[in-house]
Residue frames as a rotation matrix with the C-alpha (Angstrom) as fourth column:
MET 1
0.949 -0.312 0.054 60.12
-0.114 -0.176 0.978 -71.29
-0.295 -0.934 -0.202 -6.25
SER 2
0.667 -0.743 -0.060 63.67
-0.055 0.031 -0.998 -70.45
0.743 0.669 -0.020 -7.28
GLU 3
-0.050 -0.721 0.691 65.36
-0.855 -0.327 -0.403 -69.92
0.516 -0.611 -0.600 -3.90
ARG 4
0.671 0.220 -0.709 66.52
0.075 0.930 0.360 -73.04
0.738 -0.294 0.607 -2.05
LEU 5
0.064 -0.728 -0.683 69.24
0.980 0.176 -0.097 -71.56
0.191 -0.663 0.724 0.14
GLY 6
0.366 0.069 0.928 69.61
0.126 -0.992 0.024 -68.30
0.922 0.108 -0.372 2.02
SER 7
-0.691 -0.665 -0.284 71.03
0.441 -0.078 -0.894 -66.55
0.572 -0.743 0.347 5.07
GLY 8
-0.781 0.324 0.534 69.24
-0.555 -0.752 -0.356 -65.32
0.286 -0.574 0.767 8.19
TRP 9
-0.830 0.501 0.245 66.10
0.088 0.552 -0.829 -66.24
-0.551 -0.667 -0.502 10.08
ASP 10
0.006 0.897 -0.441 63.58
-0.458 -0.390 -0.799 -64.84
-0.889 0.207 0.408 7.63
VAL 11
-0.683 -0.106 0.722 62.69
0.488 0.670 0.559 -67.33
-0.543 0.735 -0.406 4.93
PRO 12
-0.865 0.396 -0.307 60.93
-0.501 -0.699 0.510 -65.61
-0.013 0.596 0.803 2.00
ALA 13
-0.130 0.924 0.361 57.18
-0.655 0.193 -0.730 -66.26
-0.744 -0.331 0.580 2.05
GLU 14
0.407 0.282 -0.869 57.30
-0.894 0.318 -0.315 -67.84
0.187 0.905 0.382 -1.43
VAL 15
-0.494 -0.669 -0.555 59.76
-0.472 0.743 -0.475 -70.48
0.730 0.027 -0.683 -0.20
ARG 16
-0.879 0.149 0.452 58.05
-0.404 0.270 -0.874 -71.08
-0.252 -0.951 -0.177 3.16
ASP 17
0.005 1.000 0.004 54.59
-0.803 0.006 -0.595 -71.43
-0.595 -0.001 0.804 1.67
HIS 18
0.402 0.116 -0.908 55.74
-0.789 0.546 -0.280 -74.05
0.464 0.830 0.311 -0.86
VAL 19
-0.584 -0.638 -0.501 57.52
-0.224 0.721 -0.656 -76.14
0.780 -0.271 -0.564 1.77
VAL 20
-0.879 0.363 -0.310 55.34
0.412 0.247 -0.877 -75.66
-0.242 -0.899 -0.366 4.84
PHE 21
-0.668 0.677 0.309 51.95
0.051 -0.372 0.927 -75.23
0.742 0.635 0.213 3.24
HIS 22
-0.905 0.388 0.176 48.97
-0.306 -0.306 -0.901 -74.04
-0.296 -0.869 0.396 5.23
TRP 23
-0.565 0.825 -0.018 45.53
0.676 0.475 0.563 -75.64
0.473 0.306 -0.826 5.41
PHE 24
-0.794 0.392 0.465 42.92
-0.501 -0.854 -0.137 -72.97
0.344 -0.341 0.875 6.03
HIS 25
-0.604 0.670 -0.432 40.16
0.760 0.648 -0.058 -74.04
0.241 -0.364 -0.900 8.41
ILE 26
-0.417 0.583 0.698 36.99
-0.252 -0.811 0.527 -72.05
0.873 0.044 0.485 8.83
GLY 27
-0.880 0.030 -0.474 36.20
0.446 0.395 -0.803 -72.00
0.163 -0.918 -0.360 12.52
PRO 28
0.115 0.979 -0.171 32.88
0.977 -0.080 0.196 -71.15
0.178 -0.190 -0.965 14.16
GLY 29
0.702 0.306 -0.643 32.18
0.500 -0.855 0.140 -67.42
-0.507 -0.420 -0.753 14.15
THR 30
-0.268 -0.849 -0.455 34.94
0.042 -0.482 0.875 -66.66
-0.963 0.215 0.165 11.64
ARG 31
0.882 0.419 0.215 34.88
0.247 -0.023 -0.969 -65.52
-0.401 0.908 -0.124 8.05
ARG 32
-0.178 -0.980 -0.089 37.85
0.214 -0.127 0.968 -65.52
-0.960 0.153 0.233 5.68
LYS 33
0.793 0.354 -0.495 38.26
-0.346 -0.407 -0.846 -63.87
-0.501 0.842 -0.200 2.30
PHE 34
-0.044 -0.790 0.611 40.23
0.274 0.579 0.768 -65.71
-0.961 0.201 0.191 -0.37
CYS 35
0.323 0.024 -0.946 41.40
-0.906 -0.280 -0.316 -65.32
-0.272 0.960 -0.069 -3.93
VAL 36
0.754 -0.023 0.656 41.55
0.086 0.994 -0.064 -68.69
-0.651 0.105 0.752 -5.68
LEU 37
-0.014 -0.862 -0.507 44.90
-0.772 -0.313 0.554 -69.37
-0.636 0.398 -0.661 -7.37
SER 38
-0.515 -0.150 0.844 44.09
0.177 0.945 0.276 -72.80
-0.839 0.292 -0.460 -8.84
ARG 39
-0.702 0.302 -0.645 42.95
-0.712 -0.291 0.639 -73.15
0.006 0.908 0.419 -12.41
ALA 40
0.139 0.731 -0.668 41.15
-0.397 0.659 0.638 -76.39
0.907 0.176 0.382 -11.46
PRO 41
0.405 0.033 0.914 40.47
-0.907 0.144 0.396 -78.20
-0.119 -0.989 0.088 -8.20
VAL 42
-0.676 -0.446 -0.586 41.90
-0.428 0.885 -0.180 -81.58
0.599 0.129 -0.790 -7.24
TRP 43
0.383 0.853 0.354 39.38
-0.866 0.198 0.459 -84.09
0.322 -0.483 0.815 -5.90
TYR 44
-0.787 -0.525 -0.324 39.75
-0.384 0.828 -0.409 -87.23
0.483 -0.198 -0.853 -3.84
VAL 45
0.399 0.842 -0.363 37.57
-0.171 0.458 0.873 -89.84
0.901 -0.286 0.326 -2.17
GLY 46
-0.695 -0.693 0.190 37.97
-0.266 0.002 -0.964 -89.89
0.668 -0.721 -0.185 1.58
HIS 47
0.177 0.657 -0.733 36.57
0.656 0.477 0.585 -90.90
0.734 -0.584 -0.346 4.94
PHE 48
0.193 -0.063 0.979 35.97
-0.591 -0.804 0.065 -88.63
0.783 -0.591 -0.193 7.92
ASP 49
0.502 -0.137 -0.854 37.89
0.533 0.826 0.181 -90.22
0.680 -0.546 0.488 10.80
HIS 50
0.159 -0.420 -0.894 38.84
0.963 -0.134 0.234 -88.72
-0.218 -0.898 0.383 14.17
GLY 51
0.508 0.188 -0.841 38.14
0.261 -0.964 -0.058 -85.17
-0.821 -0.190 -0.539 13.03
ARG 52
-0.337 -0.684 -0.646 40.09
-0.541 -0.421 0.728 -85.42
-0.770 0.595 -0.229 9.76
MET 53
0.815 0.455 -0.360 39.52
-0.543 0.380 -0.749 -86.47
-0.204 0.805 0.557 6.20
ARG 54
-0.213 -0.856 0.470 41.63
-0.400 0.516 0.758 -89.46
-0.891 -0.026 -0.452 5.22
GLN 55
-0.316 0.016 -0.949 42.14
-0.948 0.039 0.317 -90.77
0.042 0.999 0.003 1.72
CYS 56
0.693 0.513 0.507 40.26
-0.443 0.857 -0.261 -93.92
-0.569 -0.044 0.821 0.75
VAL 57
-0.338 -0.933 -0.122 42.89
-0.739 0.183 0.649 -96.41
-0.583 0.309 -0.751 -0.41
GLY 58
-0.228 0.313 -0.922 40.51
-0.876 0.348 0.335 -98.63
0.425 0.884 0.195 -2.36
ALA 59
0.315 0.463 -0.828 40.03
-0.261 0.881 0.394 -102.38
0.913 0.092 0.398 -2.03
ALA 60
-0.177 -0.471 -0.864 42.23
0.696 0.561 -0.448 -102.73
0.696 -0.681 0.228 1.08
CYS 61
-0.413 0.015 0.911 40.73
-0.303 -0.945 -0.121 -99.69
0.859 -0.326 0.395 2.83
GLU 62
-0.858 0.002 -0.513 40.33
0.464 0.432 -0.774 -100.20
0.220 -0.902 -0.372 6.57
HIS 63
-0.789 0.584 -0.190 37.66
-0.385 -0.712 -0.588 -97.49
-0.478 -0.391 0.786 6.74
CYS 64
-0.270 0.689 -0.673 35.58
-0.853 0.153 0.499 -99.14
0.447 0.708 0.547 4.02
ALA 65
-0.552 -0.017 -0.833 35.88
0.128 0.986 -0.105 -102.48
0.824 -0.164 -0.543 5.84
HIS 66
-0.860 0.216 -0.463 34.43
0.467 -0.034 -0.884 -100.82
-0.206 -0.976 -0.072 8.97
GLY 67
-0.023 0.942 0.335 31.56
0.997 -0.004 0.079 -99.31
0.076 0.335 -0.939 6.98
THR 68
-0.241 -0.113 -0.964 32.72
0.366 -0.931 0.017 -95.69
-0.899 -0.348 0.266 7.28
GLY 69
0.723 0.643 0.253 30.98
0.492 -0.222 -0.842 -93.61
-0.485 0.733 -0.477 4.62
LYS 70
-0.380 -0.836 0.396 32.91
0.881 -0.196 0.432 -92.10
-0.283 0.513 0.810 1.72
GLN 71
0.641 0.495 -0.587 32.85
0.266 -0.860 -0.435 -88.51
-0.720 0.123 -0.683 0.55
ILE 72
0.212 -0.577 0.788 34.22
0.904 -0.191 -0.383 -86.69
0.372 0.794 0.481 -2.46
ARG 73
0.529 -0.164 -0.833 36.30
0.438 -0.787 0.434 -83.70
-0.727 -0.594 -0.344 -1.35
TYR 74
0.645 -0.317 0.695 37.80
0.587 -0.376 -0.717 -80.92
0.489 0.870 -0.056 -3.46
VAL 75
0.263 -0.659 -0.705 40.96
0.685 -0.388 0.617 -78.95
-0.680 -0.645 0.349 -2.72
VAL 76
0.710 -0.091 0.698 41.94
0.519 -0.602 -0.607 -75.56
0.476 0.794 -0.380 -4.18
SER 77
-0.366 -0.866 -0.342 44.97
0.930 -0.330 -0.159 -73.33
0.024 -0.376 0.926 -3.70
VAL 78
0.687 0.633 0.357 44.07
0.572 -0.774 0.271 -69.89
0.448 0.018 -0.894 -2.33
VAL 79
-0.658 -0.749 0.069 45.62
0.514 -0.515 -0.686 -66.79
0.550 -0.416 0.724 -0.85
ASP 80
0.116 0.643 -0.757 44.06
0.966 -0.250 -0.064 -65.10
-0.230 -0.724 -0.651 2.19
LEU 81
0.279 0.054 0.959 43.24
0.633 -0.761 -0.141 -61.53
0.722 0.646 -0.246 1.12
GLU 82
0.946 0.073 0.316 43.96
-0.167 -0.724 0.669 -60.06
0.278 -0.686 -0.673 4.56
SER 83
0.650 -0.726 0.225 47.12
-0.145 0.171 0.974 -61.90
-0.746 -0.666 0.006 5.70
ARG 84
0.461 -0.395 -0.794 48.38
-0.883 -0.120 -0.453 -62.67
0.083 0.911 -0.405 2.15
GLN 85
-0.346 -0.542 0.766 49.16
-0.615 0.748 0.252 -66.19
-0.709 -0.384 -0.592 3.35
LEU 86
-0.242 0.161 -0.957 49.20
-0.857 0.427 0.289 -68.86
0.455 0.890 0.034 0.66
GLY 87
-0.679 0.014 0.734 47.46
-0.485 0.742 -0.463 -72.14
-0.551 -0.670 -0.497 1.43
VAL 88
-0.839 0.429 -0.335 44.76
-0.027 0.581 0.813 -74.62
0.544 0.691 -0.476 0.57
VAL 89
-0.394 0.820 0.415 41.06
-0.846 -0.146 -0.513 -75.00
-0.360 -0.553 0.751 1.30
GLU 90
-0.983 0.182 -0.008 39.18
0.170 0.933 0.318 -78.28
0.065 0.311 -0.948 1.25
ILE 91
-0.523 0.850 -0.060 35.51
-0.825 -0.523 -0.215 -78.19
-0.214 -0.063 0.975 0.31
SER 92
-0.325 0.549 0.770 32.56
0.031 0.820 -0.571 -80.54
-0.945 -0.162 -0.284 0.18
ALA 93
-0.727 0.115 0.677 30.91
0.673 0.312 0.671 -81.65
-0.134 0.943 -0.304 -3.04
SER 94
0.349 0.936 0.053 27.86
0.934 -0.342 -0.103 -79.43
-0.079 0.085 -0.993 -2.38
LEU 95
0.479 -0.275 -0.834 30.02
0.089 -0.929 0.358 -76.34
-0.873 -0.246 -0.420 -1.83
ALA 96
-0.627 -0.753 0.199 32.06
0.218 0.076 0.973 -77.29
-0.748 0.653 0.116 -4.90
ASP 97
-0.144 0.661 0.736 28.86
0.988 0.142 0.066 -77.11
-0.061 0.737 -0.673 -7.00
ASP 98
0.801 0.447 -0.399 28.34
0.471 -0.881 -0.043 -73.48
-0.371 -0.153 -0.916 -5.93
ILE 99
0.113 -0.859 -0.499 31.98
-0.137 -0.511 0.848 -72.60
-0.984 -0.027 -0.176 -6.59
LYS 100
-0.562 -0.280 0.778 31.86
0.643 0.444 0.624 -74.25
-0.520 0.851 -0.070 -10.02
VAL 101
0.388 0.794 0.469 28.89
0.922 -0.342 -0.183 -72.09
0.016 0.503 -0.864 -11.04
ALA 102
0.814 -0.130 -0.567 30.60
0.075 -0.943 0.323 -68.93
-0.577 -0.305 -0.758 -9.74
ALA 103
-0.244 -0.968 0.051 33.83
0.092 0.030 0.995 -69.89
-0.965 0.248 0.082 -11.55
GLU 104
-0.265 0.228 0.937 31.92
0.944 0.262 0.203 -70.25
-0.199 0.938 -0.284 -14.82
ARG 105
0.812 0.579 0.074 30.48
0.584 -0.805 -0.104 -66.75
0.000 0.128 -0.992 -14.36
ASN 106
0.607 -0.666 -0.434 33.98
-0.102 -0.606 0.789 -65.52
-0.788 -0.435 -0.436 -13.47
GLY 107
0.728 -0.368 -0.579 35.52
-0.639 -0.057 -0.767 -66.90
0.249 0.928 -0.277 -16.67
GLY 108
0.076 -0.686 -0.724 37.47
0.030 0.727 -0.686 -69.52
0.997 0.030 0.076 -14.70
LEU 109
0.688 0.158 -0.708 38.35
0.642 0.322 0.696 -70.60
0.338 -0.934 0.120 -11.21
ARG 110
-0.324 -0.899 -0.295 41.60
0.946 -0.299 -0.128 -68.64
0.027 -0.321 0.947 -10.95
GLY 111
-0.904 -0.102 0.414 40.98
0.116 -0.993 0.009 -65.14
0.411 0.056 0.910 -9.62
LEU 112
0.129 0.987 -0.096 37.60
0.317 0.051 0.947 -65.99
0.940 -0.153 -0.306 -8.09
LEU 113
-0.784 -0.308 0.539 37.11
-0.354 -0.492 -0.795 -63.97
0.511 -0.814 0.277 -4.91
MET 114
0.172 0.857 -0.486 35.13
0.132 0.469 0.873 -65.65
0.976 -0.214 -0.032 -2.16
SER 115
-0.414 -0.145 0.899 34.33
-0.830 -0.345 -0.438 -65.27
0.374 -0.927 0.022 1.49
MET 116
-0.125 0.321 -0.939 33.90
0.116 0.945 0.307 -68.43
0.985 -0.071 -0.155 3.57
GLY 117
-0.619 -0.018 0.786 32.33
-0.739 -0.326 -0.589 -68.72
0.267 -0.945 0.188 7.00
LYS 118
-0.919 0.338 -0.203 30.29
0.387 0.871 -0.302 -71.02
0.075 -0.356 -0.931 9.22
ALA 119
-0.277 0.918 0.283 26.49
0.264 -0.210 0.941 -70.84
0.924 0.336 -0.184 9.19
SER 120
0.842 0.500 0.205 26.43
-0.073 -0.271 0.960 -70.67
0.535 -0.823 -0.192 13.00
LYS 121
0.210 -0.781 0.589 28.77
-0.942 -0.323 -0.093 -70.69
0.262 -0.535 -0.803 15.99
ALA 122
0.766 0.098 0.635 28.52
-0.340 0.901 0.271 -74.49
-0.545 -0.424 0.723 16.27
LYS 123
-0.213 -0.975 0.058 31.76
-0.513 0.162 0.843 -76.32
-0.832 0.150 -0.535 15.39
GLN 124
-0.663 -0.034 0.748 30.06
0.414 0.815 0.404 -78.75
-0.624 0.578 -0.527 13.01
SER 125
0.363 0.838 -0.407 27.83
0.033 -0.448 -0.893 -76.18
-0.931 0.311 -0.191 11.30
ARG 126
0.519 -0.099 0.849 27.90
0.821 0.336 -0.462 -76.06
-0.239 0.937 0.256 7.54
THR 127
-0.510 -0.736 -0.446 30.40
0.425 -0.666 0.613 -73.86
-0.748 0.123 0.652 5.74
GLU 128
0.676 0.726 0.125 28.91
0.532 -0.363 -0.765 -71.14
-0.510 0.583 -0.632 3.56
VAL 129
-0.523 -0.828 0.203 30.51
0.735 -0.318 0.599 -69.30
-0.432 0.462 0.775 0.69
GLN 130
0.695 0.612 -0.378 29.74
0.297 -0.723 -0.624 -65.87
-0.655 0.321 -0.684 -0.73
PHE 131
0.015 -0.673 0.739 31.28
0.996 0.073 0.046 -64.56
-0.085 0.736 0.672 -3.93
MET 132
0.206 -0.077 -0.975 32.69
0.163 -0.980 0.112 -61.11
-0.965 -0.182 -0.190 -4.37
GLY 133
0.752 0.226 0.619 32.40
0.611 0.112 -0.783 -59.80
-0.247 0.968 -0.054 -7.93
ASP 134
0.718 -0.516 -0.467 35.47
-0.402 -0.855 0.326 -57.62
-0.567 -0.047 -0.822 -7.59
VAL 135
0.676 -0.660 -0.326 38.63
-0.222 0.239 -0.945 -57.80
0.702 0.712 0.015 -9.65
PRO 136
0.688 -0.463 -0.559 41.39
0.719 0.541 0.437 -59.60
0.100 -0.702 0.705 -7.72
PRO 137
0.774 -0.490 -0.401 44.05
-0.205 -0.793 0.573 -57.36
-0.599 -0.362 -0.714 -6.17
GLU 138
0.726 -0.523 -0.447 46.99
-0.578 -0.112 -0.808 -56.82
0.372 0.845 -0.384 -8.50
TRP 139
-0.154 -0.866 0.476 49.41
-0.986 0.168 -0.014 -58.42
-0.068 -0.471 -0.880 -6.01
THR 140
0.237 0.304 0.923 47.67
-0.358 0.910 -0.207 -61.79
-0.903 -0.281 0.324 -6.56
PHE 141
0.817 0.225 -0.531 48.39
-0.560 0.090 -0.824 -61.92
-0.138 0.970 0.199 -10.31
ASP 142
0.111 -0.884 -0.454 51.96
-0.783 0.203 -0.588 -63.23
0.612 0.421 -0.670 -10.02
LEU 143
-0.184 -0.147 0.972 51.28
-0.859 0.505 -0.086 -65.79
-0.478 -0.850 -0.219 -7.27
GLU 144
-0.513 -0.050 -0.857 51.64
-0.576 0.760 0.301 -69.40
0.636 0.648 -0.419 -8.30
PRO 145
0.600 0.759 0.253 49.21
-0.726 0.384 0.571 -71.99
0.336 -0.526 0.781 -6.94
LEU 146
-0.198 -0.594 0.779 50.49
-0.802 0.555 0.219 -74.78
-0.563 -0.582 -0.587 -4.75
ASN 147
-0.594 -0.019 -0.804 50.90
-0.539 0.751 0.380 -78.22
0.597 0.660 -0.457 -6.31
LEU 148
0.134 0.798 0.588 47.73
-0.981 0.023 0.193 -79.73
0.140 -0.603 0.785 -4.84
ARG 149
0.745 0.079 -0.662 48.65
-0.132 0.991 -0.030 -83.36
0.654 0.110 0.749 -5.46
GLU 150
-0.294 -0.933 -0.206 51.94
0.230 0.141 -0.963 -82.81
0.928 -0.330 0.173 -3.64
VAL 151
-0.498 0.197 0.844 50.13
-0.763 -0.561 -0.320 -81.06
0.411 -0.804 0.430 -0.76
LEU 152
0.591 0.801 0.093 47.72
-0.768 0.523 0.369 -83.98
0.247 -0.290 0.925 -0.38
GLU 153
0.531 -0.446 -0.720 50.47
0.160 0.888 -0.432 -86.61
0.832 0.114 0.543 -0.59
LYS 154
-0.577 -0.794 0.193 52.60
-0.008 -0.231 -0.973 -84.83
0.817 -0.563 0.127 2.03
THR 155
-0.214 0.593 0.776 49.58
-0.939 -0.345 0.004 -84.36
0.270 -0.727 0.631 4.29
TRP 156
0.790 0.560 -0.249 48.58
-0.498 0.823 0.273 -88.03
0.358 -0.092 0.929 4.07
ASP 157
0.132 -0.830 -0.541 52.19
0.235 0.557 -0.797 -89.12
0.963 -0.022 0.268 4.64
ARG 158
-0.668 -0.382 0.638 52.29
-0.438 -0.492 -0.753 -87.07
0.602 -0.782 0.162 7.85
LEU 159
0.170 0.843 0.510 49.01
-0.972 0.058 0.228 -88.58
0.162 -0.534 0.830 9.07
GLY 160
-0.711 -0.617 0.337 50.40
-0.660 0.751 -0.017 -92.08
-0.242 -0.235 -0.941 8.57
């Protein structure tokens, strides 16, 4: 991201997406197609609390003290193939296993094309992933992935 100052109302997408990053959520009855931009995922240990994943802070963790279960979550930087919006997707450990296998077949995580959707129309239904064996669109080649650690830190700071 080279631009930090400009005129007018239209902020270039590259600038906007690196400052106001987007978390993609897969809602019931929807399916989204992504190209993965990350070379590797970032993982964290978290607790599901009030509809959100929150980072486990270790020995002084309030969620651990209350017996809330822990989960390993993975985050990857992606671009939506239809809207061309840059953002991040968070995935469960079981979904990560499927993506890891597909990434190995793909020759790496970056450039992996996948379609994500819910198994049913229920809000809490499991997320499913399908892999598309196509070559990524040329316009994705020059896109830089988001700094996932920075995205997580800023997200957790906002949650308080």
